[in-house]
C-alpha positions in Angstrom: -7.6 -17.3 6.3 -8.7 -17.3 2.6 -5.8 -19.5 1.6 -6.5 -23.2 1.9 -4.6 -24.8 4.8 -2.2 -27.0 2.6 -1.1 -24.0 0.5 -0.9 -21.8 3.5 1.6 -24.1 5.2 3.6 -24.7 2.0 3.7 -21.1 0.6 3.3 -18.9 3.7 5.0 -20.5 6.7 5.1 -18.2 9.7 8.9 -18.4 10.2 9.5 -17.0 6.7 7.3 -14.0 7.0 9.0 -10.6 6.3 7.7 -7.3 7.7 9.5 -4.0 7.8 11.6 -4.9 10.9 12.7 -8.2 9.5 13.5 -6.7 6.1 15.8 -4.2 7.8 17.7 -7.0 9.5 18.0 -9.0 6.3 19.1 -5.9 4.4 21.8 -5.1 7.0 23.1 -8.7 6.8 23.3 -8.4 3.0 24.4 -4.8 2.4 25.6 -3.6 5.8 29.3 -3.7 4.9 28.8 -2.5 1.3 30.3 0.9 0.8 27.7 3.7 0.3 24.8 1.2 0.6 23.1 3.1 3.4 23.4 6.4 1.4 22.3 5.0 -2.0 19.7 2.4 -1.2 19.2 2.1 2.6 16.7 -0.3 4.1 13.9 2.3 4.6 13.8 3.5 1.0 14.4 0.0 -0.4 11.4 -1.4 1.5 9.3 1.6 0.4 10.2 1.1 -3.3 9.8 -2.7 -3.3 6.6 -2.8 -1.3 4.8 0.2 -2.8 5.9 0.1 -6.4 7.7 -3.0 -7.6 5.4 -5.5 -5.8 2.5 -3.5 -4.6 1.4 -1.2 -7.4 -0.1 -3.4 -10.1 -2.4 -6.4 -10.0 -1.0 -7.4 -13.5 2.4 -8.3 -12.0 5.7 -6.9 -10.9 6.4 -3.3 -12.0 9.4 -3.4 -14.3 12.3 -0.9 -14.1 11.3 1.0 -17.3 7.6 1.2 -16.3 8.2 3.6 -13.4 8.9 6.5 -15.7 5.4 6.3 -17.2 3.7 6.8 -13.8 1.9 10.1 -13.2 4.1 12.6 -11.3 1.6 12.6 -8.4 2.2 8.8 -8.0 6.0 9.1 -7.7 7.6 9.6 -4.3 11.2 8.8 -5.4 13.1 9.9 -8.4 13.6 7.6 -11.4 17.3 7.5 -10.5 16.6 6.2 -7.0 14.0 3.7 -8.3 16.4 2.3 -10.9 19.2 2.0 -8.3 17.1 0.1 -5.9 15.5 -2.0 -8.6 19.0 -3.2 -9.8 21.0 -3.3 -6.6 18.3 -4.6 -4.1 15.4 -6.1 -5.9 17.0 -7.7 -9.0 20.3 -8.6 -7.3 18.8 -10.0 -4.1 15.2 -9.7 -2.8 13.5 -11.0 -6.0 15.2 -14.4 -5.6 14.7 -14.4 -1.8 10.9 -14.2 -2.4 10.8 -16.3 -5.5 7.6 -18.5 -5.3 9.4 -21.3 -7.1 11.9 -21.8 -4.3 11.2 -24.6 -1.9 12.0 -22.3 1.1 11.4 -18.7 0.4 10.7 -15.5 2.3 7.3 -13.9 1.8 5.6 -10.6 2.7 2.1 -9.1 2.7 2.3 -8.3 -1.0 3.1 -11.9 -1.9 0.1 -13.0 0.1 -2.3 -10.5 -1.4 -1.2 -11.2 -4.9 -1.7 -15.0 -4.3 -5.3 -14.3 -3.1 -6.0 -12.1 -6.1 -4.4 -14.4 -8.7 -6.3 -17.4 -7.4 -9.6 -15.6 -6.9 -9.8 -16.9 -3.4 -12.1 -14.1 -2.3 -14.7 -15.2 -4.8 -14.1 -18.9 -4.2 -14.6 -18.5 -0.4 -17.7 -16.4 -1.0 -16.1 -13.8 1.3 -17.9 -10.7 -0.1 -19.6 -8.3 2.3 -22.2 -5.6 2.0 -20.2 -3.1 4.0 -16.4 -2.7 4.1 -14.7 -0.8 6.9 -10.9 -0.6 6.8 -8.7 0.9 9.5 -5.0 1.8 9.2 -5.6 2.8 5.6 -2.3 4.7 5.5 -0.5 1.3 5.2 -2.4 0.1 2.1 -0.6 -0.6 -1.2 -2.6 -0.6 -4.4 -3.0 -4.3 -4.6 -4.1 -4.5 -1.0 -6.7 -1.8 -1.9 -7.7 -4.0 -4.8 -8.3 -7.0 -2.5 -10.6 -4.8 -0.3 -12.6 -3.6 -3.3 -13.2 -7.2 -4.4 -14.5 -8.0 -1.0 -17.5 -5.8 -1.6 -20.6 -7.5 -3.1 -21.0 -4.4 -5.2 -17.7 -5.2 -7.1 -19.7 -7.6 -9.4 -22.8 -5.5 -9.6 -24.0 -2.7 -11.9 -25.0 0.5 -10.0 -26.7 3.7 -11.2 -24.6 6.9 -10.8 -27.0 8.4 -8.3 -26.6 5.3 -6.1 -22.8 5.2 -5.9 -22.6 7.4 -2.8 -24.9 5.0 -0.9 -22.3 2.1 -1.1 -20.9 1.5 2.4 -17.2 1.7 2.0 -15.1 3.4 4.7 -11.4 4.0 5.1 -9.8 5.4 8.3 -6.2 6.2 8.8 -3.5 8.7 9.7 -0.6 9.2 7.3 1.6 10.2 10.3 1.1 6.9 12.0 2.3 4.6 9.2 3.9 1.3 10.2 5.7 1.2 6.8 7.5 3.9 4.9 4.9 3.7 2.1 4.8 7.3 0.8 1.1 7.2 1.5 -1.1 9.8 -0.1 -4.9 10.1 0.4 -5.3 11.5 -3.1 -3.6 8.4 -4.6 -6.0 6.1 -2.6 -9.0 8.2 -3.7 -7.9 8.1 -7.4 -7.4 4.3 -7.3 -10.8 3.8 -5.6 -12.6 5.9 -8.3 -10.7 4.1 -11.1 -10.9 0.5 -9.9 -14.2 0.4 -8.0 -16.5 3.2 -9.0 -15.8 3.0 -12.8 -15.8 -0.7 -12.5 -19.4 -0.9 -11.2 -20.6 2.2 -13.1 -18.7 2.8 -16.4 -20.9 5.8 -17.2 -20.1 7.6 -14.0 -18.9 11.2 -14.5 -15.4 11.6 -13.1 -15.9 15.3 -12.5 -19.0 14.6 -10.4 -17.7 11.4 -8.7 -16.6 12.3 -5.2 -15.2 10.4 -2.3 -16.1 12.1 1.0 -13.0 13.0 3.0 -13.6 13.9 6.6 -10.7 15.3 8.5 -11.0 14.5 12.2 -9.4 17.3 14.2 -10.3 16.4 17.8 -8.2 14.1 19.9 -10.1 12.2 22.6 -7.4 9.9 24.0 -4.4 12.1 24.8 -3.9 14.7 27.5 -3.6 18.4 26.4 0.2 18.5 27.0 0.8 15.7 24.5 -1.6 17.3 21.9 0.2 20.7 22.2 3.6 19.0 21.8 2.3 17.2 18.7 1.0 20.4 17.2 4.3 22.1 17.9 6.1 19.4 15.9 3.6 19.7 13.1 4.1 23.5 13.0 7.9 23.0 12.7 7.3 20.5 9.9 5.0 23.0 8.1 7.7 25.7 8.4 10.6 23.5 7.5 9.1 21.8 4.4 6.6 24.4 3.3 3.7 22.0 3.7 0.1 23.0 3.0 -3.1 21.6 4.3 -1.7 20.5 7.7 -3.9 21.7 10.5 -3.6 21.3 14.3 
């Protein structure tokens, strides 16, 4: 809704929108008969890498192949070999051109839309800033989507004293086990990005060691019958045992 109507019709027609389900169909049409394609760069991992890293990580532009190696270890969810393989075989050889903004008729996804809004400062132009920001389904956010939410806060262009930071109304809610996209979501990554982009942006003298983002783990289920909850907890227990996970509670 922030994009002016003429540009919206021209750049983001509904019939060319790509979500995870459509990407999978397009991938199968392109690579379904290619030997070892499912094993080497299947649609799930390809969507994850393109959406989360190549298109969704930096507001400065597309993440280049050689830049992935310089990311912090905690930010990486795939190996450099897998990233390079997908970058060359899927992104560079196919999807980059399919979503090229210079094409008369091109596919587009959420990351293209968010980047357009950010690059053209449409949040500021529409005076769309708000005092309080509440975001549900936070497990599906990429970094540039997070950046758009931060810019929607009126405090993004204010200077704030360190002792007032925790009074800014900014709430994220989500469940990493209910993601609609294979994003490799990590709460710690969102927290780090929020501190770096927002808190240090409005308060450069903030002490990183003392800057906290309150994380409240909701452990009570109010919408499922006990049998469903017990089954879910059993699956979680098996996951913990199988993958040696820590911090997962019933």
